[in-house]
N, C-alpha and C positions, 0 to 999 in steps of 0.2 A: 266835556260833553262829547258823546260819541258821534262821529261823522256818518250819517246814514246814506247808504248808496241808493241812488235813484236808478230805476230800470227804464232806460229810454231807447235802447236798441234791442233787436232780436237776440244778438249775441250776449247781452247782459242778463237776459232772462234765463232762469233755470228751466229744466224740462217739465217740472210740475209747478204750477203757479198758484199763488194765493190771491185773494181779493186785493191785497195791498200791491202785489206785483202788477196786476192788471190795471189798477187805479193809476199807478205811477206811469205805466206805459201808455195808456190811452188818454191820460190827462182828465179823468173823470173822478168823481168822488167814490169812496169805497161803498157808501150807501147805495149809489146807483149800480155799482157792480153787483151787490147783493140782490138788488131788485131784478137785475138781469138774470141772476142765478135762479130766481123763483119762477121765471117764465120758462115754459117748456121749450126746448131747443127747436122743436118743429114750428113753434110760433115766434121765433126770433130771439129766444134767450140764449145765453152763453152755455154751451154744454159743459157739465161739471159732474164730479163724483165726490162722495164723502169718504173720508178716512176718519173713523171715529166721529167726533163732533165737528171736524173741520171740513171745509169745502175746498176742493182742488180742481184745477183745470189743466189738461194736457196742453202743452205749448202748441203742438200741431193742431189741436182742436180750436184753439184761439185764433191761430193763423187762418184756418179754414173759415171760421165764423166771420172774421174781418173781411175775407174775400167775398163771402156771400152777401154781407151788408153792402159792400161796394157795388156788387153786381145788381142788387135790388135797386140801388139809387140810379144806376145807368138805364135800367129797364122800366123805371117808373114814369 
């Protein structure tokens, strides 16, 4: 059986992320990640782009999105 690497630190993440990477890193389901992909980033969704049929996220964009979410919580 193949040992699957879990992405739990920024350094372990590649520069371009998949839903699986984000799911492992944030500890949420891939289904929830895909739901967040469907929401416009201006409305709180995760900014993403498509390469063919696959959805990807720039690591810097995810870091920025997390910072915005934290800021929203502190100002609520």
